[in-house]
C-alpha positions as CSV (number, residue, x, y, z in Angstrom):
1,M,15.5,-59.9,11.3
2,K,19.2,-60.1,10.7
3,K,20.8,-63.6,10.7
4,E,23.3,-62.5,13.3
5,D,20.5,-61.4,15.6
6,L,18.8,-64.7,15.3
7,L,22.0,-66.6,16.0
8,L,22.7,-64.4,19.0
9,Q,19.2,-65.0,20.3
10,E,19.8,-68.8,20.1
11,E,23.0,-68.4,22.1
12,L,21.3,-66.4,24.7
13,R,18.5,-69.0,25.0
14,L,21.3,-71.6,25.6
15,G,22.6,-69.5,28.4
16,N,25.9,-68.6,26.7
17,K,27.6,-66.0,29.0
18,Q,29.9,-64.8,26.2
19,A,26.8,-63.9,24.1
20,L,25.5,-62.0,27.1
21,E,28.8,-60.2,27.5
22,S,28.7,-59.3,23.8
23,V,25.2,-57.8,24.1
24,Y,26.3,-55.9,27.2
25,L,29.4,-54.4,25.7
26,E,27.8,-53.6,22.3
27,H,25.0,-51.5,23.6
28,R,26.3,-50.0,26.9
29,N,27.4,-46.6,25.5
30,A,24.3,-46.1,23.4
31,F,22.1,-47.0,26.4
32,V,23.9,-44.5,28.7
33,N,23.4,-41.8,26.0
34,F,19.8,-42.7,25.6
35,G,19.3,-42.7,29.4
36,K,20.7,-39.2,29.8
37,S,17.5,-37.8,28.3
38,F,15.8,-39.0,31.5
39,N,18.1,-36.8,33.6
40,L,19.7,-39.7,35.5
41,Q,23.3,-39.8,36.5
42,E,25.7,-42.1,34.6
43,D,26.2,-44.3,37.7
44,S,22.5,-44.9,38.0
45,L,22.2,-45.5,34.3
46,L,25.0,-48.1,34.4
47,D,23.2,-49.9,37.3
48,I,19.9,-49.8,35.4
49,Y,21.7,-51.1,32.3
50,Q,23.1,-54.0,34.2
51,D,19.7,-54.8,35.6
52,A,18.1,-54.6,32.1
53,T,20.8,-56.9,30.7
54,I,20.3,-59.4,33.4
55,S,16.5,-59.3,32.8
56,L,17.0,-59.8,29.1
57,F,19.3,-62.8,29.7
58,Q,16.8,-64.3,32.2
59,N,14.0,-63.9,29.7
60,F,15.9,-65.7,27.0
61,V,17.1,-68.5,29.3
62,M,14.1,-69.1,31.5
63,R,11.3,-68.1,29.2
64,Q,13.0,-69.2,26.0
65,L,12.2,-65.8,24.6
66,V,12.1,-65.5,20.8
67,L,12.1,-62.0,19.3
68,E,10.4,-62.1,15.9
69,S,9.7,-58.4,15.2
70,S,12.2,-56.5,17.2
71,S,15.9,-56.6,17.7
72,I,17.8,-57.5,20.8
73,K,18.8,-53.8,21.2
74,T,15.2,-52.6,20.9
75,Y,14.1,-55.2,23.5
76,L,16.9,-54.3,25.8
77,F,16.3,-50.6,25.6
78,G,12.6,-51.3,26.3
79,I,13.4,-53.1,29.5
80,G,15.8,-50.3,30.4
81,K,13.3,-47.5,29.7
82,H,10.8,-49.3,32.0
83,L,13.5,-49.5,34.7
84,M,14.4,-45.8,34.3
85,I,10.8,-44.8,34.7
86,N,10.5,-46.9,37.8
87,E,13.7,-45.3,39.1
88,L,12.2,-41.8,38.5
89,K,9.0,-42.8,40.1
90,S,10.8,-44.1,43.2
91,R,12.5,-40.8,43.5
92,K,9.3,-38.8,43.1
93,K,7.8,-37.3,46.1
94,L,4.2,-36.8,46.9
95,Y,3.3,-33.3,48.1
96,T,0.5,-33.0,50.5
97,D,-0.6,-29.8,52.2
98,H,-1.4,-30.2,55.9
99,Q,-2.2,-26.8,57.5
100,E,0.3,-24.9,55.4
101,H,3.1,-27.4,56.1
102,H,4.4,-29.5,53.2
103,E,5.3,-33.1,54.0
104,F,7.2,-35.3,51.6
105,E,6.3,-39.0,51.4
106,E,8.4,-41.4,49.4
107,I,6.4,-43.8,47.1
108,E,7.0,-46.9,45.2
109,I,9.3,-48.7,47.8
110,E,7.7,-51.9,46.6
111,T,9.6,-51.6,43.2
112,V,12.9,-51.6,45.0
113,E,12.0,-54.5,47.2
114,Q,10.8,-56.5,44.1
115,S,14.1,-55.7,42.3
116,I,16.0,-57.1,45.3
117,E,13.9,-60.2,45.4
118,S,14.4,-60.8,41.7
119,K,18.1,-60.5,42.1
120,R,18.1,-63.0,45.0
121,L,16.0,-65.4,42.9
122,A,18.3,-65.1,39.9
123,L,21.4,-65.7,42.1
124,G,19.8,-68.7,43.8
125,F,18.8,-70.1,40.5
126,E,22.3,-69.8,39.1
127,L,23.7,-71.7,42.1
128,L,21.5,-74.7,41.4
129,G,22.7,-77.8,39.5
130,E,22.0,-78.1,35.8
131,K,19.3,-80.8,36.3
132,C,17.4,-78.6,38.8
133,K,17.7,-75.6,36.4
134,E,16.3,-77.7,33.6
135,I,13.3,-79.1,35.5
136,L,12.4,-75.7,36.9
137,R,12.7,-74.0,33.5
138,L,10.5,-76.6,31.9
139,F,7.8,-76.4,34.6
140,Y,7.8,-72.7,35.6
141,Y,9.1,-70.8,32.6
142,R,8.0,-73.0,29.7
143,G,4.8,-74.0,31.5
144,L,5.0,-77.7,30.8
145,S,2.9,-80.1,32.9
146,V,4.5,-82.9,34.8
147,K,3.3,-85.3,32.1
148,E,4.8,-83.2,29.3
149,I,8.1,-83.0,31.2
150,V,8.2,-86.8,31.3
151,A,7.6,-86.9,27.5
152,V,10.4,-84.4,26.7
153,S,13.0,-85.3,29.2
154,H,15.0,-88.2,30.6
155,Y,12.6,-88.8,33.6
156,N,10.8,-92.2,33.7
157,D,7.5,-91.2,35.4
158,E,5.5,-88.4,36.8
159,N,6.3,-89.2,40.4
160,T,10.0,-88.8,39.7
161,V,9.4,-85.4,38.1
162,K,7.3,-84.3,41.1
163,S,9.9,-85.5,43.6
164,H,12.8,-83.9,41.7
165,K,10.9,-80.6,41.2
166,S,10.1,-80.5,44.9
167,R,13.7,-81.1,45.9
168,C,14.9,-78.4,43.5
169,M,12.4,-75.9,44.9
170,K,13.6,-76.6,48.4
171,Q,17.2,-76.0,47.3
172,L,16.2,-72.8,45.6
173,K,14.4,-71.5,48.7
174,S,17.4,-72.5,50.8
175,Q,19.7,-70.5,48.5
176,I,17.5,-67.5,48.6
177,K,17.2,-67.7,52.4
178,N,21.0,-68.1,52.8
179,D,21.5,-65.0,50.5
180,Q,19.3,-62.9,52.9
181,G,21.3,-63.9,56.0
């Protein structure tokens, strides 16, 4: 693993938006060229690339992802390939024969709905204060228990952590609800 890649990963885990922009710009053209083999239009590929880049950033920030055996580019293209396949599946039609009539039924609508929900969650999370982001990352993405959060943070006791986490979740739900309306 190259030293630059390790440093870039660290910056992404810290939530550095300039590091994200650097990744986005560095790999955009190669991704679009790669995606053309899937017979998707450039506009669709750019949308998919943006979604893949956001997913990559979320995985670094929220899950504190560490890539040990693959590069950021390989990981990003893997996410993108998965999204391209989902895009193709969502366009695919099922053909059923009913008394010599062919009916077309769209499938995989859930994938689109899940993508919209993920974007709402990410946007809501970004609008939270830093302390809320921190406690939610520790609990949900790093999987720490309330007791472990007390040990690694500035909180004095478990009740304070539970209370703060509860308030932050209410804020996040409110942000998501406001985004829908």
